[in-house]
Each structure stands twice: as structure tokens, then as C-alpha cells.
mmCIF file of the C-alpha atoms, coordinates in Angstrom:
data_MODEL
# 
_entry.id   MODEL 
# 
loop_
_atom_site.group_PDB 
_atom_site.id 
_atom_site.type_symbol 
_atom_site.label_atom_id 
_atom_site.label_alt_id 
_atom_site.label_comp_id 
_atom_site.label_asym_id 
_atom_site.label_entity_id 
_atom_site.label_seq_id 
_atom_site.pdbx_PDB_ins_code 
_atom_site.Cartn_x 
_atom_site.Cartn_y 
_atom_site.Cartn_z 
_atom_site.occupancy 
_atom_site.B_iso_or_equiv 
_atom_site.pdbx_formal_charge 
_atom_site.auth_seq_id 
_atom_site.auth_comp_id 
_atom_site.auth_asym_id 
_atom_site.auth_atom_id 
_atom_site.pdbx_PDB_model_num 
ATOM 1   C CA . MET A 1 1   ? 0.000   0.000   0.000   1.00 0.00 ? 1   MET A CA 1 
ATOM 2   C CA . THR A 1 2   ? 2.855   2.395   0.807   1.00 0.00 ? 2   THR A CA 1 
ATOM 3   C CA . CYS A 1 3   ? 4.523   1.724   -2.555  1.00 0.00 ? 3   CYS A CA 1 
ATOM 4   C CA . ARG A 1 4   ? 1.274   2.479   -4.400  1.00 0.00 ? 4   ARG A CA 1 
ATOM 5   C CA . HIS A 1 5   ? 0.895   5.759   -2.490  1.00 0.00 ? 5   HIS A CA 1 
ATOM 6   C CA . SER A 1 6   ? 4.505   6.698   -3.288  1.00 0.00 ? 6   SER A CA 1 
ATOM 7   C CA . THR A 1 7   ? 3.910   6.022   -6.972  1.00 0.00 ? 7   THR A CA 1 
ATOM 8   C CA . LEU A 1 8   ? 0.779   8.160   -7.016  1.00 0.00 ? 8   LEU A CA 1 
ATOM 9   C CA . SER A 1 9   ? 2.392   11.048  -5.149  1.00 0.00 ? 9   SER A CA 1 
ATOM 10  C CA . ALA A 1 10  ? 5.381   11.035  -7.532  1.00 0.00 ? 10  ALA A CA 1 
ATOM 11  C CA . LEU A 1 11  ? 3.064   11.063  -10.552 1.00 0.00 ? 11  LEU A CA 1 
ATOM 12  C CA . VAL A 1 12  ? 0.841   13.811  -9.141  1.00 0.00 ? 12  VAL A CA 1 
ATOM 13  C CA . LYS A 1 13  ? 3.838   16.027  -8.405  1.00 0.00 ? 13  LYS A CA 1 
ATOM 14  C CA . ARG A 1 14  ? 5.261   15.534  -11.901 1.00 0.00 ? 14  ARG A CA 1 
ATOM 15  C CA . LYS A 1 15  ? 1.988   15.930  -13.885 1.00 0.00 ? 15  LYS A CA 1 
ATOM 16  C CA . CYS A 1 16  ? 1.400   19.205  -15.717 1.00 0.00 ? 16  CYS A CA 1 
ATOM 17  C CA . ASP A 1 17  ? -1.658  21.409  -15.246 1.00 0.00 ? 17  ASP A CA 1 
ATOM 18  C CA . ILE A 1 18  ? -4.645  20.731  -17.502 1.00 0.00 ? 18  ILE A CA 1 
ATOM 19  C CA . CYS A 1 19  ? -4.628  22.874  -20.673 1.00 0.00 ? 19  CYS A CA 1 
ATOM 20  C CA . GLY A 1 20  ? -8.243  23.842  -21.354 1.00 0.00 ? 20  GLY A CA 1 
ATOM 21  C CA . THR A 1 21  ? -9.891  20.410  -21.279 1.00 0.00 ? 21  THR A CA 1 
ATOM 22  C CA . THR A 1 22  ? -6.727  18.490  -22.260 1.00 0.00 ? 22  THR A CA 1 
ATOM 23  C CA . ILE A 1 23  ? -4.994  16.410  -19.601 1.00 0.00 ? 23  ILE A CA 1 
ATOM 24  C CA . ILE A 1 24  ? -1.240  16.278  -20.206 1.00 0.00 ? 24  ILE A CA 1 
ATOM 25  C CA . PRO A 1 25  ? -0.039  12.822  -19.084 1.00 0.00 ? 25  PRO A CA 1 
ATOM 26  C CA . TYR A 1 26  ? 3.425   12.137  -17.733 1.00 0.00 ? 26  TYR A CA 1 
ATOM 27  C CA . PRO A 1 27  ? 6.047   12.238  -19.288 1.00 0.00 ? 27  PRO A CA 1 
ATOM 28  C CA . LEU A 1 28  ? 4.758   14.990  -21.647 1.00 0.00 ? 28  LEU A CA 1 
ATOM 29  C CA . SER A 1 29  ? 5.750   18.442  -20.424 1.00 0.00 ? 29  SER A CA 1 
ATOM 30  C CA . THR A 1 30  ? 4.480   22.012  -20.789 1.00 0.00 ? 30  THR A CA 1 
ATOM 31  C CA . GLY A 1 31  ? 7.165   23.569  -18.590 1.00 0.00 ? 31  GLY A CA 1 
ATOM 32  C CA . PRO A 1 32  ? 10.312  23.053  -16.551 1.00 0.00 ? 32  PRO A CA 1 
ATOM 33  C CA . ASN A 1 33  ? 8.429   22.111  -13.366 1.00 0.00 ? 33  ASN A CA 1 
ATOM 34  C CA . CYS A 1 34  ? 6.247   19.289  -14.661 1.00 0.00 ? 34  CYS A CA 1 
ATOM 35  C CA . GLY A 1 35  ? 6.502   16.176  -16.790 1.00 0.00 ? 35  GLY A CA 1 
ATOM 36  C CA . ASP A 1 36  ? 9.895   14.973  -17.982 1.00 0.00 ? 36  ASP A CA 1 
ATOM 37  C CA . LYS A 1 37  ? 12.221  17.697  -19.257 1.00 0.00 ? 37  LYS A CA 1 
ATOM 38  C CA . MET A 1 38  ? 13.081  15.539  -22.298 1.00 0.00 ? 38  MET A CA 1 
ATOM 39  C CA . TYR A 1 39  ? 9.419   15.829  -23.403 1.00 0.00 ? 39  TYR A CA 1 
ATOM 40  C CA . PHE A 1 40  ? 9.167   19.615  -22.989 1.00 0.00 ? 40  PHE A CA 1 
ATOM 41  C CA . ARG A 1 41  ? 7.795   20.344  -26.498 1.00 0.00 ? 41  ARG A CA 1 
ATOM 42  C CA . PHE A 1 42  ? 4.251   21.311  -25.498 1.00 0.00 ? 42  PHE A CA 1 
ATOM 43  C CA . HIS A 1 43  ? 2.884   24.788  -24.801 1.00 0.00 ? 43  HIS A CA 1 
ATOM 44  C CA . CYS A 1 44  ? -0.501  25.852  -23.485 1.00 0.00 ? 44  CYS A CA 1 
ATOM 45  C CA . ASP A 1 45  ? -1.746  29.078  -25.099 1.00 0.00 ? 45  ASP A CA 1 
ATOM 46  C CA . ASP A 1 46  ? -4.187  31.078  -22.985 1.00 0.00 ? 46  ASP A CA 1 
ATOM 47  C CA . SER A 1 47  ? -4.937  27.923  -20.938 1.00 0.00 ? 47  SER A CA 1 
ATOM 48  C CA . SER A 1 48  ? -7.090  26.500  -23.723 1.00 0.00 ? 48  SER A CA 1 
ATOM 49  C CA . SER A 1 49  ? -5.052  25.390  -26.748 1.00 0.00 ? 49  SER A CA 1 
ATOM 50  C CA . LEU A 1 50  ? -2.258  22.842  -26.409 1.00 0.00 ? 50  LEU A CA 1 
ATOM 51  C CA . ASN A 1 51  ? 0.450   23.089  -29.071 1.00 0.00 ? 51  ASN A CA 1 
ATOM 52  C CA . PHE A 1 52  ? 3.333   20.786  -30.005 1.00 0.00 ? 52  PHE A CA 1 
ATOM 53  C CA . GLU A 1 53  ? 6.575   22.416  -31.122 1.00 0.00 ? 53  GLU A CA 1 
ATOM 54  C CA . ILE A 1 54  ? 8.860   20.672  -33.605 1.00 0.00 ? 54  ILE A CA 1 
ATOM 55  C CA . PRO A 1 55  ? 12.495  21.655  -34.274 1.00 0.00 ? 55  PRO A CA 1 
ATOM 56  C CA . GLY A 1 56  ? 12.651  24.779  -36.408 1.00 0.00 ? 56  GLY A CA 1 
ATOM 57  C CA . ASP A 1 57  ? 10.113  26.599  -34.207 1.00 0.00 ? 57  ASP A CA 1 
ATOM 58  C CA . ALA A 1 58  ? 7.030   25.321  -36.044 1.00 0.00 ? 58  ALA A CA 1 
ATOM 59  C CA . SER A 1 59  ? 4.072   24.763  -33.719 1.00 0.00 ? 59  SER A CA 1 
ATOM 60  C CA . TYR A 1 60  ? 0.927   22.679  -34.300 1.00 0.00 ? 60  TYR A CA 1 
ATOM 61  C CA . ARG A 1 61  ? -2.307  22.381  -32.319 1.00 0.00 ? 61  ARG A CA 1 
ATOM 62  C CA . VAL A 1 62  ? -2.724  19.081  -30.466 1.00 0.00 ? 62  VAL A CA 1 
ATOM 63  C CA . THR A 1 63  ? -6.130  17.574  -31.300 1.00 0.00 ? 63  THR A CA 1 
ATOM 64  C CA . GLY A 1 64  ? -5.987  14.576  -28.977 1.00 0.00 ? 64  GLY A CA 1 
ATOM 65  C CA . ILE A 1 65  ? -3.815  12.570  -26.592 1.00 0.00 ? 65  ILE A CA 1 
ATOM 66  C CA . ASP A 1 66  ? -4.128  8.833   -25.915 1.00 0.00 ? 66  ASP A CA 1 
ATOM 67  C CA . GLU A 1 67  ? -2.087  8.141   -22.775 1.00 0.00 ? 67  GLU A CA 1 
ATOM 68  C CA . GLU A 1 68  ? -2.573  4.375   -22.856 1.00 0.00 ? 68  GLU A CA 1 
ATOM 69  C CA . LEU A 1 69  ? -1.290  4.037   -26.440 1.00 0.00 ? 69  LEU A CA 1 
ATOM 70  C CA . GLN A 1 70  ? 1.359   6.747   -25.891 1.00 0.00 ? 70  GLN A CA 1 
ATOM 71  C CA . LYS A 1 71  ? 0.340   8.846   -28.889 1.00 0.00 ? 71  LYS A CA 1 
ATOM 72  C CA . PHE A 1 72  ? -1.166  12.192  -29.816 1.00 0.00 ? 72  PHE A CA 1 
ATOM 73  C CA . SER A 1 73  ? -2.242  13.885  -33.019 1.00 0.00 ? 73  SER A CA 1 
ATOM 74  C CA . ILE A 1 74  ? -1.547  17.361  -34.322 1.00 0.00 ? 74  ILE A CA 1 
ATOM 75  C CA . ASP A 1 75  ? -3.523  19.465  -36.773 1.00 0.00 ? 75  ASP A CA 1 
ATOM 76  C CA . VAL A 1 76  ? -1.152  20.312  -39.630 1.00 0.00 ? 76  VAL A CA 1 
ATOM 77  C CA . GLY A 1 77  ? -3.737  22.232  -41.656 1.00 0.00 ? 77  GLY A CA 1 
ATOM 78  C CA . ASP A 1 78  ? -2.394  23.039  -45.103 1.00 0.00 ? 78  ASP A CA 1 
ATOM 79  C CA . ALA A 1 79  ? 1.227   22.192  -44.217 1.00 0.00 ? 79  ALA A CA 1 
ATOM 80  C CA . ASP A 1 80  ? 3.155   19.715  -46.334 1.00 0.00 ? 80  ASP A CA 1 
ATOM 81  C CA . CYS A 1 81  ? 2.392   16.447  -44.514 1.00 0.00 ? 81  CYS A CA 1 
ATOM 82  C CA . THR A 1 82  ? 5.261   14.541  -46.109 1.00 0.00 ? 82  THR A CA 1 
ATOM 83  C CA . ALA A 1 83  ? 7.779   17.113  -44.890 1.00 0.00 ? 83  ALA A CA 1 
ATOM 84  C CA . ILE A 1 84  ? 6.407   16.970  -41.340 1.00 0.00 ? 84  ILE A CA 1 
ATOM 85  C CA . GLU A 1 85  ? 6.402   13.161  -41.248 1.00 0.00 ? 85  GLU A CA 1 
ATOM 86  C CA . SER A 1 86  ? 9.948   12.995  -42.629 1.00 0.00 ? 86  SER A CA 1 
ATOM 87  C CA . MET A 1 87  ? 11.207  15.643  -40.219 1.00 0.00 ? 87  MET A CA 1 
ATOM 88  C CA . GLY A 1 88  ? 9.883   13.768  -37.181 1.00 0.00 ? 88  GLY A CA 1 
ATOM 89  C CA . ASN A 1 89  ? 11.531  10.506  -38.176 1.00 0.00 ? 89  ASN A CA 1 
ATOM 90  C CA . TYR A 1 90  ? 14.719  12.284  -39.276 1.00 0.00 ? 90  TYR A CA 1 
ATOM 91  C CA . MET A 1 91  ? 14.968  14.077  -35.924 1.00 0.00 ? 91  MET A CA 1 
ATOM 92  C CA . GLN A 1 92  ? 14.605  10.813  -34.024 1.00 0.00 ? 92  GLN A CA 1 
ATOM 93  C CA . GLN A 1 93  ? 17.374  9.164   -36.073 1.00 0.00 ? 93  GLN A CA 1 
ATOM 94  C CA . ARG A 1 94  ? 19.736  12.145  -35.711 1.00 0.00 ? 94  ARG A CA 1 
ATOM 95  C CA . ASN A 1 95  ? 19.088  12.924  -32.058 1.00 0.00 ? 95  ASN A CA 1 
ATOM 96  C CA . GLN A 1 96  ? 18.779  9.970   -29.716 1.00 0.00 ? 96  GLN A CA 1 
ATOM 97  C CA . SER A 1 97  ? 17.218  12.187  -27.024 1.00 0.00 ? 97  SER A CA 1 
ATOM 98  C CA . TRP A 1 98  ? 14.270  13.079  -29.298 1.00 0.00 ? 98  TRP A CA 1 
ATOM 99  C CA . PRO A 1 99  ? 11.482  11.006  -27.687 1.00 0.00 ? 99  PRO A CA 1 
ATOM 100 C CA . PHE A 1 100 ? 8.870   11.456  -30.457 1.00 0.00 ? 100 PHE A CA 1 
ATOM 101 C CA . TYR A 1 101 ? 8.249   9.584   -33.702 1.00 0.00 ? 101 TYR A CA 1 
ATOM 102 C CA . VAL A 1 102 ? 5.627   9.768   -36.427 1.00 0.00 ? 102 VAL A CA 1 
ATOM 103 C CA . ILE A 1 103 ? 3.255   6.770   -36.441 1.00 0.00 ? 103 ILE A CA 1 
ATOM 104 C CA . GLY A 1 104 ? 0.396   7.992   -38.617 1.00 0.00 ? 104 GLY A CA 1 
ATOM 105 C CA . ARG A 1 105 ? 0.217   9.771   -41.947 1.00 0.00 ? 105 ARG A CA 1 
ATOM 106 C CA . CYS A 1 106 ? -1.589  12.991  -42.738 1.00 0.00 ? 106 CYS A CA 1 
ATOM 107 C CA . ASP A 1 107 ? -5.139  12.170  -43.620 1.00 0.00 ? 107 ASP A CA 1 
ATOM 108 C CA . ALA A 1 108 ? -7.805  14.810  -44.077 1.00 0.00 ? 108 ALA A CA 1 
ATOM 109 C CA . ASN A 1 109 ? -10.459 12.087  -44.217 1.00 0.00 ? 109 ASN A CA 1 
ATOM 110 C CA . ARG A 1 110 ? -8.861  10.113  -41.362 1.00 0.00 ? 110 ARG A CA 1 
ATOM 111 C CA . SER A 1 111 ? -9.645  6.861   -43.174 1.00 0.00 ? 111 SER A CA 1 
ATOM 112 C CA . ASN A 1 112 ? -6.097  5.520   -42.777 1.00 0.00 ? 112 ASN A CA 1 
ATOM 113 C CA . ILE A 1 113 ? -5.623  6.320   -39.091 1.00 0.00 ? 113 ILE A CA 1 
ATOM 114 C CA . ILE A 1 114 ? -7.010  4.238   -36.252 1.00 0.00 ? 114 ILE A CA 1 
ATOM 115 C CA . LEU A 1 115 ? -7.363  6.494   -33.262 1.00 0.00 ? 115 LEU A CA 1 
ATOM 116 C CA . GLY A 1 116 ? -8.279  5.916   -29.646 1.00 0.00 ? 116 GLY A CA 1 
ATOM 117 C CA . SER A 1 117 ? -11.535 7.170   -28.248 1.00 0.00 ? 117 SER A CA 1 
ATOM 118 C CA . SER A 1 118 ? -9.848  10.283  -26.841 1.00 0.00 ? 118 SER A CA 1 
ATOM 119 C CA . PHE A 1 119 ? -9.581  11.818  -30.324 1.00 0.00 ? 119 PHE A CA 1 
ATOM 120 C CA . GLU A 1 120 ? -12.454 13.724  -31.858 1.00 0.00 ? 120 GLU A CA 1 
ATOM 121 C CA . ASP A 1 121 ? -13.151 13.820  -35.592 1.00 0.00 ? 121 ASP A CA 1 
ATOM 122 C CA . THR A 1 122 ? -12.105 17.292  -36.773 1.00 0.00 ? 122 THR A CA 1 
ATOM 123 C CA . GLY A 1 123 ? -11.826 16.692  -40.525 1.00 0.00 ? 123 GLY A CA 1 
ATOM 124 C CA . PHE A 1 124 ? -8.460  18.517  -40.596 1.00 0.00 ? 124 PHE A CA 1 
ATOM 125 C CA . ALA A 1 125 ? -5.232  16.990  -41.896 1.00 0.00 ? 125 ALA A CA 1 
ATOM 126 C CA . GLU A 1 126 ? -3.444  15.421  -38.964 1.00 0.00 ? 126 GLU A CA 1 
ATOM 127 C CA . VAL A 1 127 ? -0.236  13.617  -38.130 1.00 0.00 ? 127 VAL A CA 1 
ATOM 128 C CA . GLU A 1 128 ? -0.203  11.010  -35.394 1.00 0.00 ? 128 GLU A CA 1 
ATOM 129 C CA . ILE A 1 129 ? 2.889   11.042  -33.170 1.00 0.00 ? 129 ILE A CA 1 
ATOM 130 C CA . GLY A 1 130 ? 4.024   8.528   -30.565 1.00 0.00 ? 130 GLY A CA 1 
ATOM 131 C CA . TRP A 1 131 ? 6.390   8.958   -27.646 1.00 0.00 ? 131 TRP A CA 1 
ATOM 132 C CA . THR A 1 132 ? 8.946   6.567   -26.199 1.00 0.00 ? 132 THR A CA 1 
ATOM 133 C CA . ASP A 1 133 ? 8.879   5.256   -22.639 1.00 0.00 ? 133 ASP A CA 1 
ATOM 134 C CA . PRO A 1 134 ? 10.460  7.758   -20.261 1.00 0.00 ? 134 PRO A CA 1 
ATOM 135 C CA . SER A 1 135 ? 13.864  7.143   -18.761 1.00 0.00 ? 135 SER A CA 1 
ATOM 136 C CA . GLU A 1 136 ? 14.493  7.977   -15.150 1.00 0.00 ? 136 GLU A CA 1 
ATOM 137 C CA . PRO A 1 137 ? 13.745  11.690  -14.572 1.00 0.00 ? 137 PRO A CA 1 
ATOM 138 C CA . LEU A 1 138 ? 16.510  14.227  -15.143 1.00 0.00 ? 138 LEU A CA 1 
ATOM 139 C CA . CYS A 1 139 ? 17.852  15.939  -12.022 1.00 0.00 ? 139 CYS A CA 1 
ATOM 140 C CA . TYR A 1 140 ? 20.458  18.470  -10.956 1.00 0.00 ? 140 TYR A CA 1 
ATOM 141 C CA . SER A 1 141 ? 20.399  17.905  -7.184  1.00 0.00 ? 141 SER A CA 1 
ATOM 142 C CA . LEU A 1 142 ? 19.491  15.187  -4.668  1.00 0.00 ? 142 LEU A CA 1 
ATOM 143 C CA . ASP A 1 143 ? 16.344  17.136  -3.678  1.00 0.00 ? 143 ASP A CA 1 
ATOM 144 C CA . GLU A 1 144 ? 14.838  16.662  -7.140  1.00 0.00 ? 144 GLU A CA 1 
ATOM 145 C CA . CYS A 1 145 ? 14.613  12.908  -6.504  1.00 0.00 ? 145 CYS A CA 1 
ATOM 146 C CA . ASN A 1 146 ? 12.736  13.219  -3.194  1.00 0.00 ? 146 ASN A CA 1 
ATOM 147 C CA . ASP A 1 147 ? 9.395   12.452  -4.866  1.00 0.00 ? 147 ASP A CA 1 
ATOM 148 C CA . LEU A 1 148 ? 10.792  9.266   -6.428  1.00 0.00 ? 148 LEU A CA 1 
ATOM 149 C CA . PRO A 1 149 ? 11.366  6.803   -3.566  1.00 0.00 ? 149 PRO A CA 1 
ATOM 150 C CA . HIS A 1 150 ? 14.395  4.498   -3.705  1.00 0.00 ? 150 HIS A CA 1 
ATOM 151 C CA . SER A 1 151 ? 16.356  6.733   -6.085  1.00 0.00 ? 151 SER A CA 1 
ATOM 152 C CA . THR A 1 152 ? 19.251  9.153   -5.994  1.00 0.00 ? 152 THR A CA 1 
ATOM 153 C CA . CYS A 1 153 ? 20.512  11.846  -8.391  1.00 0.00 ? 153 CYS A CA 1 
ATOM 154 C CA . SER A 1 154 ? 23.511  10.302  -10.175 1.00 0.00 ? 154 SER A CA 1 
ATOM 155 C CA . PRO A 1 155 ? 25.200  10.335  -13.596 1.00 0.00 ? 155 PRO A CA 1 
ATOM 156 C CA . ALA A 1 156 ? 23.506  7.899   -16.009 1.00 0.00 ? 156 ALA A CA 1 
ATOM 157 C CA . ARG A 1 157 ? 24.900  6.053   -19.043 1.00 0.00 ? 157 ARG A CA 1 
ATOM 158 C CA . ASP A 1 158 ? 23.781  8.891   -21.326 1.00 0.00 ? 158 ASP A CA 1 
ATOM 159 C CA . GLY A 1 159 ? 25.982  11.362  -19.405 1.00 0.00 ? 159 GLY A CA 1 
ATOM 160 C CA . MET A 1 160 ? 22.985  13.171  -17.891 1.00 0.00 ? 160 MET A CA 1 
ATOM 161 C CA . LYS A 1 161 ? 22.198  13.236  -14.173 1.00 0.00 ? 161 LYS A CA 1 
ATOM 162 C CA . ARG A 1 162 ? 19.044  11.242  -13.454 1.00 0.00 ? 162 ARG A CA 1 
ATOM 163 C CA . CYS A 1 163 ? 17.071  9.940   -10.473 1.00 0.00 ? 163 CYS A CA 1 
ATOM 164 C CA . LEU A 1 164 ? 18.526  6.435   -10.727 1.00 0.00 ? 164 LEU A CA 1 
ATOM 165 C CA . CYS A 1 165 ? 17.027  3.555   -8.776  1.00 0.00 ? 165 CYS A CA 1 
ATOM 166 C CA . ASN A 1 166 ? 18.992  2.313   -5.796  1.00 0.00 ? 166 ASN A CA 1 
ATOM 167 C CA . LYS A 1 167 ? 20.464  -1.187  -5.626  1.00 0.00 ? 167 LYS A CA 1 
ATOM 168 C CA . SER A 1 168 ? 17.772  -3.937  -5.576  1.00 0.00 ? 168 SER A CA 1 
ATOM 169 C CA . PHE A 1 169 ? 15.320  -1.668  -7.440  1.00 0.00 ? 169 PHE A CA 1 
ATOM 170 C CA . TRP A 1 170 ? 14.693  -1.237  -11.174 1.00 0.00 ? 170 TRP A CA 1 
ATOM 171 C CA . TRP A 1 171 ? 13.051  1.485   -13.240 1.00 0.00 ? 171 TRP A CA 1 
ATOM 172 C CA . ASP A 1 172 ? 9.508   0.824   -14.442 1.00 0.00 ? 172 ASP A CA 1 
ATOM 173 C CA . PRO A 1 173 ? 8.549   3.432   -17.091 1.00 0.00 ? 173 PRO A CA 1 
ATOM 174 C CA . LYS A 1 174 ? 4.863   2.432   -17.020 1.00 0.00 ? 174 LYS A CA 1 
ATOM 175 C CA . THR A 1 175 ? 4.407   3.240   -13.327 1.00 0.00 ? 175 THR A CA 1 
ATOM 176 C CA . VAL A 1 176 ? 7.187   5.869   -13.338 1.00 0.00 ? 176 VAL A CA 1 
ATOM 177 C CA . ASN A 1 177 ? 8.697   4.384   -10.237 1.00 0.00 ? 177 ASN A CA 1 
ATOM 178 C CA . CYS A 1 178 ? 11.581  2.355   -8.844  1.00 0.00 ? 178 CYS A CA 1 
ATOM 179 C CA . ILE A 1 179 ? 10.245  -1.165  -8.242  1.00 0.00 ? 179 ILE A CA 1 
ATOM 180 C CA . SER A 1 180 ? 11.789  -3.654  -5.846  1.00 0.00 ? 180 SER A CA 1 
ATOM 181 C CA . GLY A 1 181 ? 12.418  -7.240  -6.796  1.00 0.00 ? 181 GLY A CA 1 
ATOM 182 C CA . ILE A 1 182 ? 14.159  -9.175  -9.482  1.00 0.00 ? 182 ILE A CA 1 
ATOM 183 C CA . LEU A 1 183 ? 13.848  -8.011  -13.075 1.00 0.00 ? 183 LEU A CA 1 
ATOM 184 C CA . THR A 1 184 ? 13.061  -10.917 -15.349 1.00 0.00 ? 184 THR A CA 1 
ATOM 185 C CA . ILE A 1 185 ? 13.507  -10.646 -19.086 1.00 0.00 ? 185 ILE A CA 1 
ATOM 186 C CA . THR A 1 186 ? 11.668  -13.090 -21.317 1.00 0.00 ? 186 THR A CA 1 
ATOM 187 C CA . PHE A 1 187 ? 12.636  -13.846 -24.887 1.00 0.00 ? 187 PHE A CA 1 
# 
């Protein structure tokens, strides 16, 4: 019961404020004090419109987020869909820290995209984007790991400081927590 409470308190502390009616699930981030800093590509305009920013300072309105399937869609309007799709995949290949990838093509009729129930039918051209499982949260001091039990701020393999799980614990990206026990890998 204590572990469950710890997990919930860590998630609540790291979740971003709602943008209009859109809930921003962890690890997605709208600012430096919520979500995972690696996913800080979202901006809430006037507390009602959530936008996703791609490299090159282009910004697109988010039309839906499906937390369970780890995907969201953006309204690209009249933009060149092929260029946007290629840029997303290119950025992921060139920059290993880019946690987003294109999973659905532009489709004004939406006939080629299977979306979760959280998306509404807008009729606009959209691109569907997925996000990778989050790594341990970034940190700069020991205090930043206080809300993640059984972790400490230490250098990780990627050279960044992260809230790494202590010995006998392993990182579970689905619960965003350090879990005790033996990690078993099945092939």
C-alpha cells in the first residue's frame, strides 16, 4: 500500500496542469516544473489550446492525446504532410534524445488512421505522433529525486544526471517508479 501511495504522489507532483480540457499525461511536459524535461515540447496558449513544437520553431495544435497508447495527433492544416512526417523521423534518427516519432500519416479524411476514443473527428489533416517510454527523470540535485522513492541523483549512461534507482530496485517506465524485486527478461 505504501509503494502504491509513493507512486501516485510522484506522478501527481510531476503531472502538468490541464490545458483547457486536455490532460497532459506524464512524461509529456508544458514547462520546466512538470513532466519529464526531455518531453518539454508542449505549450498551453491562454490555458485552452495545447500546441506541439517541432524543431525549427514550427508549432501545431494538439487535437488529442491517448495516454494508454502513448500517442497524440496534431492538426497540420495546409502544411506539407510529407515534410512533417519525414522531419519527425529524421529528428529521431539524428538525435537519440528526441522522444517522439511519427506513427500515422496525414489524412484529411482520417480513413487511414485508427485512433483511440480520446480523439475527436475534426476533418483537418493530422499527423499522429508517438512517444517513447520515459527514462528515469533528469535531475540536478538530490532534492529533485525526493518524490521518487528508492532513487538518488547520479550520472547515467547517457551522461545526464538522473534519479537512478537504488540497488535492488529497477526502473519501471509504465508506473514511473523504482520497483523492488528481481527483473526478469523473457525472450
